[in-house]
All heavy atoms as a GROMACS GRO file, in nm:
protein
  471
    1MET      N    1   0.082  -0.118   0.000
    1MET     CA    2   0.000   0.000   0.000
    1MET      C    3   0.087   0.125   0.000
    1MET      O    4   0.053   0.223  -0.064
    1MET     CB    5  -0.094  -0.001   0.119
    1MET     CG    6  -0.183   0.119   0.124
    1MET     SD    7  -0.302   0.108   0.255
    1MET     CE    8  -0.450   0.131   0.160
    2ALA      N    9   0.197   0.121   0.072
    2ALA     CA   10   0.285   0.238   0.077
    2ALA      C   11   0.340   0.272  -0.061
    2ALA      O   12   0.347   0.389  -0.099
    2ALA     CB   13   0.399   0.213   0.175
    3ILE      N   14   0.377   0.171  -0.136
    3ILE     CA   15   0.426   0.195  -0.273
    3ILE      C   16   0.316   0.252  -0.360
    3ILE      O   17   0.336   0.344  -0.438
    3ILE     CB   18   0.484   0.065  -0.332
    3ILE    CG1   19   0.608   0.024  -0.255
    3ILE    CG2   20   0.515   0.081  -0.481
    3ILE    CD1   21   0.659  -0.115  -0.290
    4TRP      N   22   0.195   0.197  -0.346
    4TRP     CA   23   0.082   0.245  -0.426
    4TRP      C   24   0.053   0.391  -0.398
    4TRP      O   25   0.023   0.468  -0.488
    4TRP     CB   26  -0.042   0.160  -0.397
    4TRP     CG   27  -0.161   0.208  -0.474
    4TRP    CD1   28  -0.194   0.175  -0.601
    4TRP    CD2   29  -0.260   0.301  -0.430
    4TRP    NE1   30  -0.309   0.241  -0.638
    4TRP    CE2   31  -0.351   0.319  -0.534
    4TRP    CE3   32  -0.279   0.370  -0.311
    4TRP    CZ2   33  -0.460   0.402  -0.524
    4TRP    CZ3   34  -0.389   0.454  -0.301
    4TRP    CH2   35  -0.477   0.469  -0.407
    5THR      N   36   0.061   0.433  -0.270
    5THR     CA   37   0.029   0.572  -0.238
    5THR      C   38   0.135   0.668  -0.290
    5THR      O   39   0.107   0.785  -0.312
    5THR     CB   40   0.013   0.592  -0.086
    5THR    OG1   41   0.132   0.551  -0.020
    5THR    CG2   42  -0.106   0.517  -0.032
    6GLN      N   43   0.256   0.621  -0.311
    6GLN     CA   44   0.361   0.708  -0.365
    6GLN      C   45   0.347   0.727  -0.515
    6GLN      O   46   0.379   0.833  -0.566
    6GLN     CB   47   0.498   0.649  -0.333
    6GLN     CG   48   0.533   0.656  -0.188
    6GLN     CD   49   0.663   0.585  -0.157
    6GLN    OE1   50   0.727   0.529  -0.246
    6GLN    NE2   51   0.703   0.588  -0.032
    7TRP      N   52   0.298   0.627  -0.585
    7TRP     CA   53   0.290   0.635  -0.731
    7TRP      C   54   0.204   0.751  -0.779
    7TRP      O   55   0.250   0.831  -0.860
    7TRP     CB   56   0.241   0.502  -0.789
    7TRP     CG   57   0.223   0.510  -0.937
    7TRP    CD1   58   0.320   0.503  -1.031
    7TRP    CD2   59   0.101   0.529  -1.007
    7TRP    NE1   60   0.265   0.516  -1.156
    7TRP    CE2   61   0.132   0.533  -1.144
    7TRP    CE3   62  -0.031   0.545  -0.967
    7TRP    CZ2   63   0.034   0.550  -1.241
    7TRP    CZ3   64  -0.128   0.562  -1.063
    7TRP    CH2   65  -0.094   0.564  -1.199
    8PRO      N   66   0.079   0.767  -0.732
    8PRO     CA   67   0.001   0.881  -0.781
    8PRO      C   68   0.063   1.015  -0.746
    8PRO      O   69   0.058   1.109  -0.824
    8PRO     CB   70  -0.136   0.865  -0.712
    8PRO     CG   71  -0.141   0.725  -0.668
    8PRO     CD   72   0.000   0.682  -0.644
    9ASP      N   73   0.122   1.024  -0.628
    9ASP     CA   74   0.183   1.151  -0.587
    9ASP      C   75   0.296   1.192  -0.679
    9ASP      O   76   0.316   1.310  -0.707
    9ASP     CB   77   0.236   1.141  -0.444
    9ASP     CG   78   0.124   1.139  -0.341
    9ASP    OD1   79   0.011   1.177  -0.376
    9ASP    OD2   80   0.151   1.099  -0.227
   10THR      N   81   0.373   1.096  -0.726
   10THR     CA   82   0.489   1.130  -0.806
   10THR      C   83   0.460   1.134  -0.955
   10THR      O   84   0.540   1.189  -1.030
   10THR     CB   85   0.602   1.029  -0.781
   10THR    OG1   86   0.556   0.898  -0.812
   10THR    CG2   87   0.648   1.033  -0.636
   11THR      N   88   0.350   1.076  -1.000
   11THR     CA   89   0.328   1.068  -1.143
   11THR      C   90   0.207   1.145  -1.195
   11THR      O   91   0.210   1.192  -1.307
   11THR     CB   92   0.311   0.922  -1.187
   11THR    OG1   93   0.200   0.865  -1.118
   11THR    CG2   94   0.435   0.841  -1.159
   12ARG      N   95   0.103   1.159  -1.116
   12ARG     CA   96  -0.020   1.215  -1.173
   12ARG      C   97  -0.085   1.326  -1.093
   12ARG      O   98  -0.150   1.412  -1.151
   12ARG     CB   99  -0.124   1.105  -1.191
   12ARG     CG  100  -0.073   0.990  -1.271
   12ARG     CD  101  -0.184   0.900  -1.304
   12ARG     NE  102  -0.187   0.892  -1.448
   12ARG     CZ  103  -0.283   0.845  -1.520
   12ARG    NH1  104  -0.390   0.801  -1.462
   12ARG    NH2  105  -0.277   0.841  -1.650
   13LEU      N  106  -0.076   1.324  -0.963
   13LEU     CA  107  -0.156   1.414  -0.882
   13LEU      C  108  -0.076   1.535  -0.834
   13LEU      O  109   0.039   1.524  -0.796
   13LEU     CB  110  -0.211   1.340  -0.760
   13LEU     CG  111  -0.302   1.222  -0.792
   13LEU    CD1  112  -0.340   1.151  -0.663
   13LEU    CD2  113  -0.425   1.264  -0.867
   14ALA      N  114  -0.144   1.647  -0.837
   14ALA     CA  115  -0.083   1.770  -0.786
   14ALA      C  116  -0.076   1.761  -0.633
   14ALA      O  117  -0.157   1.693  -0.571
   14ALA     CB  118  -0.167   1.890  -0.828
   15PRO      N  119   0.018   1.831  -0.573
   15PRO     CA  120   0.024   1.830  -0.426
   15PRO      C  121  -0.095   1.905  -0.366
   15PRO      O  122  -0.110   2.025  -0.389
   15PRO     CB  123   0.156   1.899  -0.395
   15PRO     CG  124   0.194   1.972  -0.519
   15PRO     CD  125   0.125   1.905  -0.634
   16VAL      N  126  -0.179   1.834  -0.297
   16VAL     CA  127  -0.297   1.892  -0.233
   16VAL      C  128  -0.305   1.840  -0.089
   16VAL      O  129  -0.251   1.734  -0.058
   16VAL     CB  130  -0.427   1.858  -0.309
   16VAL    CG1  131  -0.429   1.923  -0.446
   16VAL    CG2  132  -0.445   1.709  -0.321
   17PRO      N  133  -0.374   1.913   0.000
   17PRO     CA  134  -0.378   1.869   0.139
   17PRO      C  135  -0.469   1.748   0.165
   17PRO      O  136  -0.459   1.686   0.269
   17PRO     CB  137  -0.430   1.992   0.213
   17PRO     CG  138  -0.506   2.068   0.111
   17PRO     CD  139  -0.436   2.042  -0.020
   18ASN      N  140  -0.559   1.716   0.074
   18ASN     CA  141  -0.655   1.608   0.096
   18ASN      C  142  -0.649   1.504  -0.014
   18ASN      O  143  -0.619   1.534  -0.128
   18ASN     CB  144  -0.798   1.661   0.101
   18ASN     CG  145  -0.818   1.761   0.212
   18ASN    OD1  146  -0.748   1.758   0.311
   18ASN    ND2  147  -0.912   1.850   0.195
   19ARG      N  148  -0.683   1.382   0.021
   19ARG     CA  149  -0.696   1.272  -0.075
   19ARG      C  150  -0.824   1.199  -0.045
   19ARG      O  151  -0.867   1.191   0.070
   19ARG     CB  152  -0.580   1.171  -0.062
   19ARG     CG  153  -0.447   1.225  -0.104
   19ARG     CD  154  -0.431   1.217  -0.254
   19ARG     NE  155  -0.298   1.260  -0.291
   19ARG     CZ  156  -0.274   1.369  -0.360
   19ARG    NH1  157  -0.371   1.445  -0.401
   19ARG    NH2  158  -0.151   1.402  -0.391
   20GLN      N  159  -0.886   1.143  -0.147
   20GLN     CA  160  -1.004   1.061  -0.128
   20GLN      C  161  -0.966   0.916  -0.158
   20GLN      O  162  -0.906   0.886  -0.260
   20GLN     CB  163  -1.116   1.104  -0.224
   20GLN     CG  164  -1.240   1.019  -0.211
   20GLN     CD  165  -1.352   1.065  -0.301
   20GLN    OE1  166  -1.344   1.170  -0.363
   20GLN    NE2  167  -1.455   0.987  -0.310
   21VAL      N  168  -1.000   0.828  -0.066
   21VAL     CA  169  -0.974   0.686  -0.082
   21VAL      C  170  -1.108   0.614  -0.089
   21VAL      O  171  -1.193   0.634  -0.002
   21VAL     CB  172  -0.891   0.631   0.036
   21VAL    CG1  173  -0.869   0.482   0.022
   21VAL    CG2  174  -0.758   0.703   0.044
   22VAL      N  175  -1.127   0.534  -0.190
   22VAL     CA  176  -1.251   0.458  -0.206
   22VAL      C  177  -1.220   0.310  -0.186
   22VAL      O  178  -1.132   0.255  -0.252
   22VAL     CB  179  -1.313   0.480  -0.347
   22VAL    CG1  180  -1.438   0.397  -0.364
   22VAL    CG2  181  -1.342   0.628  -0.368
   23LEU      N  182  -1.288   0.250  -0.092
   23LEU     CA  183  -1.270   0.108  -0.064
   23LEU      C  184  -1.399   0.035  -0.098
   23LEU      O  185  -1.507   0.087  -0.074
   23LEU     CB  186  -1.235   0.088   0.084
   23LEU     CG  187  -1.112   0.164   0.132
   23LEU    CD1  188  -1.100   0.154   0.283
   23LEU    CD2  189  -0.987   0.111   0.065
   24THR      N  190  -1.387  -0.084  -0.151
   24THR     CA  191  -1.505  -0.163  -0.184
   24THR      C  192  -1.504  -0.294  -0.106
   24THR      O  193  -1.400  -0.344  -0.067
   24THR     CB  194  -1.511  -0.195  -0.334
   24THR    OG1  195  -1.394  -0.268  -0.370
   24THR    CG2  196  -1.518  -0.068  -0.417
   25ILE      N  197  -1.622  -0.347  -0.085
   25ILE     CA  198  -1.637  -0.476  -0.019
   25ILE      C  199  -1.628  -0.584  -0.126
   25ILE      O  200  -1.701  -0.578  -0.226
   25ILE     CB  201  -1.774  -0.485   0.052
   25ILE    CG1  202  -1.793  -0.372   0.151
   25ILE    CG2  203  -1.792  -0.621   0.120
   25ILE    CD1  204  -1.707  -0.377   0.272
   26PRO      N  205  -1.542  -0.684  -0.107
   26PRO     CA  206  -1.536  -0.793  -0.205
   26PRO      C  207  -1.672  -0.859  -0.222
   26PRO      O  208  -1.750  -0.870  -0.127
   26PRO     CB  209  -1.435  -0.891  -0.144
   26PRO     CG  210  -1.352  -0.806  -0.054
   26PRO     CD  211  -1.443  -0.700  -0.001
   27THR      N  212  -1.700  -0.904  -0.340
   27THR     CA  213  -1.831  -0.960  -0.375
   27THR      C  214  -1.872  -1.071  -0.279
   27THR      O  215  -1.988  -1.077  -0.236
   27THR     CB  216  -1.829  -1.014  -0.520
   27THR    OG1  217  -1.789  -0.908  -0.606
   27THR    CG2  218  -1.964  -1.064  -0.561
   28ARG      N  219  -1.780  -1.156  -0.242
   28ARG     CA  220  -1.814  -1.269  -0.154
   28ARG      C  221  -1.855  -1.224  -0.014
   28ARG      O  222  -1.924  -1.297   0.057
   28ARG     CB  223  -1.698  -1.366  -0.145
   28ARG     CG  224  -1.676  -1.439  -0.274
   28ARG     CD  225  -1.567  -1.539  -0.260
   28ARG     NE  226  -1.548  -1.608  -0.387
   28ARG     CZ  227  -1.496  -1.727  -0.399
   28ARG    NH1  228  -1.455  -1.791  -0.292
   28ARG    NH2  229  -1.482  -1.782  -0.517
   29LEU      N  230  -1.812  -1.108   0.028
   29LEU     CA  231  -1.848  -1.059   0.162
   29LEU      C  232  -1.976  -0.977   0.164
   29LEU      O  233  -2.033  -0.954   0.270
   29LEU     CB  234  -1.734  -0.975   0.219
   29LEU     CG  235  -1.605  -1.046   0.253
   29LEU    CD1  236  -1.503  -0.948   0.306
   29LEU    CD2  237  -1.630  -1.157   0.353
   30ARG      N  238  -2.023  -0.932   0.051
   30ARG     CA  239  -2.140  -0.843   0.048
   30ARG      C  240  -2.265  -0.906   0.106
   30ARG      O  241  -2.341  -0.840   0.176
   30ARG     CB  242  -2.165  -0.796  -0.095
   30ARG     CG  243  -2.059  -0.702  -0.144
   30ARG     CD  244  -2.082  -0.657  -0.284
   30ARG     NE  245  -1.963  -0.590  -0.334
   30ARG     CZ  246  -1.941  -0.562  -0.459
   30ARG    NH1  247  -2.031  -0.593  -0.551
   30ARG    NH2  248  -1.830  -0.501  -0.494
   31ALA      N  249  -2.290  -1.033   0.077
   31ALA     CA  250  -2.409  -1.099   0.130
   31ALA      C  251  -2.405  -1.105   0.282
   31ALA      O  252  -2.506  -1.086   0.349
   31ALA     CB  253  -2.422  -1.239   0.071
   32TYR      N  254  -2.288  -1.129   0.339
   32TYR     CA  255  -2.275  -1.132   0.485
   32TYR      C  256  -2.301  -0.994   0.544
   32TYR      O  257  -2.365  -0.981   0.648
   32TYR     CB  258  -2.136  -1.180   0.527
   32TYR     CG  259  -2.108  -1.322   0.489
   32TYR    CD1  260  -2.020  -1.352   0.385
   32TYR    CD2  261  -2.167  -1.427   0.558
   32TYR    CE1  262  -1.992  -1.482   0.350
   32TYR    CE2  263  -2.141  -1.559   0.523
   32TYR     CZ  264  -2.054  -1.586   0.419
   32TYR     OH  265  -2.027  -1.714   0.385
   33CYS      N  266  -2.251  -0.893   0.479
   33CYS     CA  267  -2.265  -0.756   0.530
   33CYS      C  268  -2.408  -0.706   0.518
   33CYS      O  269  -2.450  -0.619   0.595
   33CYS     CB  270  -2.172  -0.661   0.455
   33CYS     SG  271  -1.998  -0.696   0.487
   34LEU      N  272  -2.484  -0.760   0.426
   34LEU     CA  273  -2.622  -0.717   0.406
   34LEU      C  274  -2.706  -0.742   0.531
   34LEU      O  275  -2.789  -0.660   0.569
   34LEU     CB  276  -2.683  -0.788   0.285
   34LEU     CG  277  -2.824  -0.750   0.246
   34LEU    CD1  278  -2.831  -0.602   0.208
   34LEU    CD2  279  -2.870  -0.835   0.130
   35TYR      N  280  -2.684  -0.854   0.594
   35TYR     CA  281  -2.765  -0.891   0.710
   35TYR      C  282  -2.693  -0.876   0.843
   35TYR      O  283  -2.754  -0.884   0.948
   35TYR     CB  284  -2.813  -1.035   0.694
   35TYR     CG  285  -2.900  -1.051   0.571
   35TYR    CD1  286  -2.853  -1.116   0.459
   35TYR    CD2  287  -3.027  -0.995   0.567
   35TYR    CE1  288  -2.931  -1.127   0.346
   35TYR    CE2  289  -3.106  -1.006   0.454
   35TYR     CZ  290  -3.058  -1.072   0.344
   35TYR     OH  291  -3.135  -1.082   0.233
   36ARG      N  292  -2.563  -0.857   0.839
   36ARG     CA  293  -2.484  -0.839   0.962
   36ARG      C  294  -2.418  -0.702   0.958
   36ARG      O  295  -2.301  -0.688   0.921
   36ARG     CB  296  -2.378  -0.948   0.972
   36ARG     CG  297  -2.439  -1.086   0.982
   36ARG     CD  298  -2.330  -1.189   0.986
   36ARG     NE  299  -2.388  -1.322   0.989
   36ARG     CZ  300  -2.319  -1.432   0.964
   36ARG    NH1  301  -2.191  -1.425   0.935
   36ARG    NH2  302  -2.377  -1.548   0.969
   37ARG      N  303  -2.492  -0.603   0.999
   37ARG     CA  304  -2.444  -0.465   0.990
   37ARG      C  305  -2.322  -0.441   1.080
   37ARG      O  306  -2.238  -0.359   1.049
   37ARG     CB  307  -2.555  -0.367   1.026
   37ARG     CG  308  -2.680  -0.381   0.938
   37ARG     CD  309  -2.646  -0.386   0.792
   37ARG     NE  310  -2.644  -0.254   0.735
   37ARG     CZ  311  -2.620  -0.227   0.608
   37ARG    NH1  312  -2.595  -0.325   0.525
   37ARG    NH2  313  -2.619  -0.105   0.564
   38ARG      N  314  -2.313  -0.514   1.189
   38ARG     CA  315  -2.195  -0.498   1.276
   38ARG      C  316  -2.069  -0.543   1.203
   38ARG      O  317  -1.962  -0.486   1.222
   38ARG     CB  318  -2.211  -0.578   1.404
   38ARG     CG  319  -2.310  -0.515   1.499
   38ARG     CD  320  -2.314  -0.591   1.628
   38ARG     NE  321  -2.416  -0.531   1.715
   38ARG     CZ  322  -2.441  -0.572   1.835
   38ARG    NH1  323  -2.376  -0.675   1.885
   38ARG    NH2  324  -2.533  -0.514   1.907
   39LEU      N  325  -2.081  -0.647   1.121
   39LEU     CA  326  -1.967  -0.693   1.042
   39LEU      C  327  -1.922  -0.584   0.946
   39LEU      O  328  -1.803  -0.557   0.932
   39LEU     CB  329  -2.003  -0.820   0.965
   39LEU     CG  330  -1.895  -0.874   0.871
   39LEU    CD1  331  -1.770  -0.913   0.947
   39LEU    CD2  332  -1.950  -0.993   0.793
   40LEU      N  333  -2.017  -0.518   0.882
   40LEU     CA  334  -1.984  -0.408   0.792
   40LEU      C  335  -1.913  -0.296   0.867
   40LEU      O  336  -1.814  -0.241   0.819
   40LEU     CB  337  -2.111  -0.355   0.725
   40LEU     CG  338  -2.093  -0.242   0.625
   40LEU    CD1  339  -2.004  -0.285   0.510
   40LEU    CD2  340  -2.228  -0.195   0.574
   41GLY      N  341  -1.960  -0.266   0.987
   41GLY     CA  342  -1.895  -0.164   1.068
   41GLY      C  343  -1.753  -0.202   1.106
   41GLY      O  344  -1.662  -0.119   1.104
   42GLU      N  345  -1.733  -0.329   1.139
   42GLU     CA  346  -1.598  -0.375   1.175
   42GLU      C  347  -1.504  -0.369   1.055
   42GLU      O  348  -1.389  -0.328   1.067
   42GLU     CB  349  -1.604  -0.517   1.231
   42GLU     CG  350  -1.472  -0.567   1.282
   42GLU     CD  351  -1.414  -0.484   1.396
   42GLU    OE1  352  -1.491  -0.423   1.473
   42GLU    OE2  353  -1.290  -0.481   1.407
   43ILE      N  354  -1.553  -0.407   0.938
   43ILE     CA  355  -1.472  -0.399   0.817
   43ILE      C  356  -1.433  -0.253   0.790
   43ILE      O  357  -1.319  -0.223   0.756
   43ILE     CB  358  -1.547  -0.459   0.696
   43ILE    CG1  359  -1.558  -0.611   0.713
   43ILE    CG2  360  -1.477  -0.425   0.565
   43ILE    CD1  361  -1.648  -0.678   0.611
   44ALA      N  362  -1.528  -0.162   0.809
   44ALA     CA  363  -1.500  -0.019   0.788
   44ALA      C  364  -1.395   0.031   0.887
   44ALA      O  365  -1.306   0.108   0.851
   44ALA     CB  366  -1.628   0.061   0.800
   45ARG      N  367  -1.404  -0.014   1.013
   45ARG     CA  368  -1.305   0.028   1.114
   45ARG      C  369  -1.166  -0.024   1.080
   45ARG      O  370  -1.067   0.048   1.091
   45ARG     CB  371  -1.349  -0.018   1.253
   45ARG     CG  372  -1.457   0.070   1.314
   45ARG     CD  373  -1.485   0.033   1.458
   45ARG     NE  374  -1.561  -0.092   1.469
   45ARG     CZ  375  -1.693  -0.102   1.449
   45ARG    NH1  376  -1.762   0.005   1.418
   45ARG    NH2  377  -1.753  -0.218   1.462
   46VAL      N  378  -1.157  -0.149   1.038
   46VAL     CA  379  -1.028  -0.206   1.000
   46VAL      C  380  -0.970  -0.131   0.880
   46VAL      O  381  -0.851  -0.098   0.876
   46VAL     CB  382  -1.040  -0.356   0.970
   46VAL    CG1  383  -0.915  -0.411   0.906
   46VAL    CG2  384  -1.073  -0.433   1.098
   47ALA      N  385  -1.055  -0.102   0.782
   47ALA     CA  386  -1.009  -0.028   0.664
   47ALA      C  387  -0.959   0.111   0.704
   47ALA      O  388  -0.855   0.156   0.657
   47ALA     CB  389  -1.122  -0.018   0.562
   48ALA      N  390  -1.033   0.179   0.790
   48ALA     CA  391  -0.992   0.313   0.833
   48ALA      C  392  -0.860   0.309   0.907
   48ALA      O  393  -0.773   0.394   0.885
   48ALA     CB  394  -1.101   0.374   0.922
   49ARG      N  395  -0.842   0.210   0.996
   49ARG     CA  396  -0.714   0.198   1.068
   49ARG      C  397  -0.600   0.169   0.972
   49ARG      O  398  -0.490   0.223   0.988
   49ARG     CB  399  -0.724   0.087   1.173
   49ARG     CG  400  -0.802   0.127   1.296
   49ARG     CD  401  -0.782   0.029   1.411
   49ARG     NE  402  -0.814  -0.108   1.377
   49ARG     CZ  403  -0.928  -0.171   1.403
   49ARG    NH1  404  -1.024  -0.106   1.467
   49ARG    NH2  405  -0.946  -0.297   1.369
   50THR      N  406  -0.625   0.086   0.871
   50THR     CA  407  -0.521   0.051   0.775
   50THR      C  408  -0.479   0.172   0.692
   50THR      O  409  -0.360   0.199   0.674
   50THR     CB  410  -0.570  -0.062   0.683
   50THR    OG1  411  -0.607  -0.174   0.763
   50THR    CG2  412  -0.463  -0.103   0.584
   51VAL      N  413  -0.576   0.245   0.642
   51VAL     CA  414  -0.546   0.364   0.561
   51VAL      C  415  -0.476   0.469   0.647
   51VAL      O  416  -0.377   0.529   0.604
   51VAL     CB  417  -0.675   0.420   0.496
   51VAL    CG1  418  -0.648   0.556   0.432
   51VAL    CG2  419  -0.728   0.322   0.393
   52THR      N  420  -0.523   0.490   0.768
   52THR     CA  421  -0.460   0.586   0.858
   52THR      C  422  -0.316   0.548   0.888
   52THR      O  423  -0.226   0.633   0.885
   52THR     CB  424  -0.542   0.598   0.990
   52THR    OG1  425  -0.674   0.637   0.957
   52THR    CG2  426  -0.479   0.698   1.083
   53ALA      N  427  -0.292   0.420   0.915
   53ALA     CA  428  -0.156   0.375   0.943
   53ALA      C  429  -0.066   0.394   0.822
   53ALA      O  430   0.051   0.434   0.836
   53ALA     CB  431  -0.157   0.227   0.983
   54ALA      N  432  -0.119   0.369   0.703
   54ALA     CA  433  -0.038   0.387   0.580
   54ALA      C  434  -0.004   0.535   0.561
   54ALA      O  435   0.108   0.568   0.521
   54ALA     CB  436  -0.114   0.334   0.460
   55ILE      N  437  -0.097   0.622   0.591
   55ILE     CA  438  -0.072   0.765   0.575
   55ILE      C  439   0.034   0.812   0.676
   55ILE      O  440   0.126   0.885   0.641
   55ILE     CB  441  -0.203   0.844   0.589
   55ILE    CG1  442  -0.293   0.818   0.470
   55ILE    CG2  443  -0.176   0.994   0.606
   55ILE    CD1  444  -0.434   0.869   0.484
   56PHE      N  445   0.020   0.769   0.801
   56PHE     CA  446   0.117   0.811   0.903
   56PHE      C  447   0.255   0.750   0.877
   56PHE      O  448   0.357   0.813   0.908
   56PHE     CB  449   0.068   0.774   1.042
   56PHE     CG  450  -0.034   0.871   1.096
   56PHE    CD1  451  -0.159   0.826   1.133
   56PHE    CD2  452  -0.006   1.005   1.107
   56PHE    CE1  453  -0.254   0.914   1.182
   56PHE    CE2  454  -0.101   1.095   1.155
   56PHE     CZ  455  -0.225   1.048   1.193
   57ALA      N  456   0.259   0.630   0.822
   57ALA     CA  457   0.388   0.567   0.792
   57ALA      C  458   0.460   0.640   0.681
   57ALA      O  459   0.583   0.637   0.671
   57ALA     CB  460   0.367   0.421   0.754
   58ARG      N  461   0.388   0.705   0.598
   58ARG     CA  462   0.442   0.779   0.487
   58ARG      C  463   0.506   0.905   0.535
   58ARG      O  464   0.600   0.960   0.497
   58ARG     CB  465   0.328   0.813   0.392
   58ARG     CG  466   0.372   0.831   0.255
   58ARG     CD  467   0.252   0.836   0.166
   58ARG     NE  468   0.297   0.914   0.057
   58ARG     CZ  469   0.249   1.028   0.020
   58ARG    NH1  470   0.144   1.075   0.078
   58ARG    NH2  471   0.300   1.095  -0.078
   0.00000   0.00000   0.00000
């Protein structure tokens, strides 16, 4: 992920203070998340922690 975040910065994107990250739920997990909203919330929390850690590591 760290390498991926460096590529857009150095090749395509202007230096700006904000970035938008879009995460998707894999198809196989969507049915579980439809009826288990807590699972969806946990996946979102893990994703947020991962993205935050990648940003701070940078």
